[in-house]
C-alpha positions, 0 to 999 in steps of 0.5 A: 452896681450899688452894693450898699443897702442891697437886700439879699434874699438868702444870706447863704447865696451870692448876690447874682448880677448878669451883664449882657450887651444885645442888639436892638432886636435882642440878639447877643450874637449872629445866628452862626455865632461868628459875631458876638462882640459888638459893643463900644469901648464904653460898653467894654469899660462898663463890663470891667467896672462890673467885674471890679465889684465881683468876687467871681465871674461866671460864663457858660462853656460855649461863651468861653470856648468861642471867645478869646476871654479870660474872665479876669479883671483887666488892666491895673486900674480895675485891679486897684478898684477891687483892692479899694473895695476890699476884694482880692486883686483877681476874681475867681473864674467859673465855667458852667458846663453840664457835659464837661465839654469845655475846651482844655485849650481855651484862652482862659486856661492860659492865664493863671492869675486866679482859680478856674472852677468848672461847675458840671454834672455826673453826666460829664465823662471822667476823661473830659474832667481829667483833662480840665483838672490837668489844666489846673481847674477845680471841678465841682459836680452839681447834679445828675444831668442838670446843674443844681444852681442853688446848691452850686451857689451855696457851695461857692459862698461856703467854700470860696466866700463868693458874695458877689457873682457876675454872670456874663452869659450865654443865653442858656446859662442866664435863662437857667439862673432866671428860671431858678429865681437866683438873679438879683440884678440885670445890666443890659447895654442896648446897641444900635444894630439889628442882627435878626435870625430866628436861631440867633441867641438872645440874653435868655434862651432855652425852653422859655416861658409858655405863659405870661404868668411864668415870666420873670418880673423885673423892675427898671432901676436906671437908664442912661444913654451914652452915644448911640447905646442905652445902658439899663439896669433892672432889679428882680421883682417878687412874682405875682402870687395871684 
């Protein structure tokens, strides 16, 4: 990701970039979610290189619960890249769950190298939130029943100085950020596989658009092939006001 010359639309908000790997038919997991990791080593290295440019890495509760991830920067060479950029050695880690239904025994809580922040709503039970706080997480209420993402991102920028925020899914979180007009950049790795399945998750799930005018416009900035995979980068475009 090129950080020089980037125009941030709202200075109080972080620059938000999404990174996802998907199959050739647009799926990010099988219909039963048993398979959610299918990219090459090159794709995994690409993920860690992007993490090395971010102040914080964010994911949805299901992504964190169903995968053995810690959302950290990885090996020492990636941490050195962060330090050379003037970033902290370890990025912040953010989990989004409007109901607070994050498993307190998830892999992410076993790694104490940086704070874990839970973005949730007033609908989350106090018992669930207490269990997450007991695991060392900071809990931030960001709305009544739905996450107020503009407010949440302003808080992350103001309290934690998050300037560069990497989102790693899942599809409903991506869709919410895109729908709110908060995504600046999208990185996609297209892998040579077909999962199929009408219920298999995609990079942007949820209700979706009901008409073409509501689609989120993106511009292709770069495309390159490595082996059998395509690495694509898109930038957000202004909506057509007509």
